[in-house]
C-alpha positions as CSV (number, residue, x, y, z in Angstrom):
1,X,87.5,99.4,127.7
2,X,85.3,102.3,126.6
3,X,82.9,100.2,124.8
4,X,82.8,97.5,127.9
5,X,82.0,100.2,130.1
6,X,79.1,101.6,128.0
7,X,77.8,98.0,127.7
8,X,77.8,97.4,131.4
9,X,75.9,100.9,131.8
10,X,73.5,99.9,129.4
11,X,72.7,96.5,131.1
12,X,72.6,98.6,134.5
13,X,70.1,101.0,133.0
14,X,67.8,98.0,131.7
15,X,68.2,96.1,135.1
16,X,67.2,99.5,136.9
17,X,64.2,100.1,134.6
18,X,63.1,96.5,135.2
19,X,63.5,96.4,138.9
20,X,61.6,99.8,139.0
21,X,58.5,98.1,137.7
22,X,58.5,99.7,134.3
23,X,56.7,97.2,131.7
24,X,55.6,97.4,128.4
25,X,53.3,94.5,129.4
26,X,49.4,95.4,128.6
27,X,47.8,95.8,132.0
28,X,44.7,93.6,132.4
29,X,41.5,93.8,134.6
30,X,41.8,92.8,138.1
31,X,39.4,90.1,138.0
32,X,36.9,88.3,135.7
33,X,33.8,86.2,136.8
34,X,34.1,83.7,134.0
35,X,30.4,82.6,134.4
36,X,29.4,86.1,133.5
37,X,31.8,86.5,130.8
38,X,30.6,83.3,129.1
39,X,28.1,83.5,126.3
40,X,27.6,85.6,123.1
41,X,29.8,88.5,122.1
42,X,29.3,90.7,119.1
43,X,32.5,91.9,117.4
44,X,32.3,95.9,117.3
45,X,35.7,96.7,116.1
46,X,39.1,95.1,115.6
47,X,42.8,95.6,114.7
48,X,42.5,92.8,111.7
49,X,44.2,89.8,111.9
50,X,45.0,87.7,108.8
51,X,42.8,84.9,110.0
52,X,39.6,87.4,109.9
53,X,40.2,88.7,106.5
54,X,36.9,89.8,105.0
55,X,34.8,88.9,108.1
56,X,31.7,90.7,108.7
57,X,29.1,89.8,111.3
58,X,31.4,88.3,113.7
59,X,30.3,86.3,116.9
60,X,32.4,84.8,119.4
61,X,30.7,82.4,121.8
62,X,32.1,81.3,125.0
63,X,31.0,78.1,127.2
64,X,32.7,75.9,129.5
65,X,33.2,72.2,128.5
66,X,33.6,68.9,130.2
67,X,37.5,69.4,130.3
68,X,37.3,72.4,132.4
69,X,38.5,74.6,129.7
70,X,36.4,77.2,127.8
71,X,35.1,76.4,124.0
72,X,35.8,79.3,121.8
73,X,33.3,79.3,118.8
74,X,33.9,82.1,116.4
75,X,32.0,82.7,113.5
76,X,31.4,85.3,110.6
77,X,30.1,85.9,107.0
78,X,32.9,86.6,104.6
79,X,32.5,89.9,102.7
80,X,28.8,90.4,102.9
81,X,26.1,89.7,105.7
82,X,24.9,87.1,103.3
83,X,28.1,85.9,102.2
84,X,29.7,82.4,102.8
85,X,29.4,81.6,106.5
86,X,32.8,80.6,108.2
87,X,33.2,79.1,111.7
88,X,36.1,78.2,113.8
89,X,36.1,76.4,117.2
90,X,39.0,76.4,119.8
91,X,39.5,76.3,123.3
92,X,40.9,78.6,125.8
93,X,42.5,77.9,129.4
94,X,42.9,80.4,132.0
95,X,46.7,81.4,133.1
96,X,47.0,80.4,136.6
97,X,47.4,83.6,138.9
98,X,45.6,85.9,136.5
99,X,42.1,86.1,138.3
100,X,40.7,84.9,134.9
101,X,41.9,88.0,133.1
102,X,44.4,86.2,130.9
103,X,43.6,83.4,128.9
104,X,45.5,81.3,126.3
105,X,43.3,80.5,123.2
106,X,44.3,77.8,120.5
107,X,42.4,77.2,117.3
108,X,45.3,75.5,115.6
109,X,47.1,73.2,118.3
110,X,49.9,73.4,119.1
111,X,49.6,77.1,118.7
112,X,48.5,79.3,121.7
113,X,47.7,83.1,121.7
114,X,47.1,85.6,124.4
115,X,43.6,86.6,125.0
116,X,43.9,89.3,127.7
117,X,41.0,91.2,128.9
118,X,42.2,94.4,129.3
119,X,38.7,96.6,129.8
120,X,35.5,95.0,130.9
121,X,32.1,96.8,131.6
122,X,31.0,96.3,135.4
123,X,27.9,94.6,134.1
124,X,29.6,92.5,131.6
125,X,27.9,94.4,128.6
126,X,31.3,95.2,126.7
127,X,35.0,94.1,126.9
128,X,38.2,94.8,125.4
129,X,40.4,92.0,124.5
130,X,44.1,92.4,123.4
131,X,47.6,90.5,124.0
132,X,50.4,91.0,126.1
133,X,52.0,93.5,123.8
134,X,48.8,95.5,122.8
135,X,49.2,94.8,119.2
136,X,45.9,93.0,118.6
137,X,42.6,94.3,119.7
138,X,39.0,93.3,120.1
139,X,36.1,95.6,121.1
140,X,33.2,93.1,121.9
141,X,29.7,93.7,123.0
142,X,26.5,91.8,124.1
143,X,24.6,93.7,121.4
144,X,25.1,94.2,117.8
145,X,25.4,97.9,117.9
146,X,27.0,100.1,120.5
147,X,26.2,103.6,121.3
148,X,28.9,106.1,119.7
149,X,29.9,107.8,122.7
150,X,30.5,104.7,124.7
151,X,32.7,103.5,121.8
152,X,34.5,106.5,121.6
153,X,35.3,106.2,125.4
154,X,36.2,102.7,125.0
155,X,38.8,103.7,122.0
156,X,40.2,106.4,124.2
157,X,40.8,103.9,126.9
158,X,42.5,101.6,124.5
159,X,44.8,104.7,123.2
160,X,45.6,105.3,126.8
161,X,46.7,101.7,127.2
162,X,49.1,101.9,124.3
163,X,47.0,100.1,121.7
164,X,47.4,101.8,118.3
165,X,44.0,102.9,117.6
166,X,44.8,104.2,114.3
167,X,44.4,100.2,113.1
168,X,40.9,99.7,114.5
169,X,38.2,98.8,112.1
170,X,34.6,98.7,113.0
171,X,33.0,95.4,112.1
172,X,30.0,95.4,110.0
173,X,27.2,93.9,112.3
174,X,24.1,94.4,110.1
175,X,23.1,91.0,109.9
176,X,20.4,88.7,110.2
177,X,21.4,85.9,112.6
């Protein structure tokens, strides 16, 4: 009987926490103007993912396609700026009701991943992308290099959001393309 009471109290506590608005879900920006977001972005730093292993000079280019989704064209060089060129093209779709701040991206259908814009410069000069849990992170810029003070500020914003910034690695962008 004591065990049942403890289990009931546990579920009651979880229910109260959930209804009070407590959430571990990553918060996104309030709105994204997709027309302004489209175009070329340089990866300044990332929490490395398996599929990016050895990538330097990482570029992501976004464009609208005829199907009404977004073409995602990611490229890099492997190992060094003159290393083997690698490219993968996928597509993204906006999550309804997210004001364009949440997208789902697929490079290998039928698998889709979160692409949540969690920080965005008012002039669309830099952005931070993560997933719903904050376990991924990409710091993106319209330019190959980013001012160190700005970078430090963005990293701090990520830390406050709950992203493990100790896992962030800067991306080599000293490339000729």
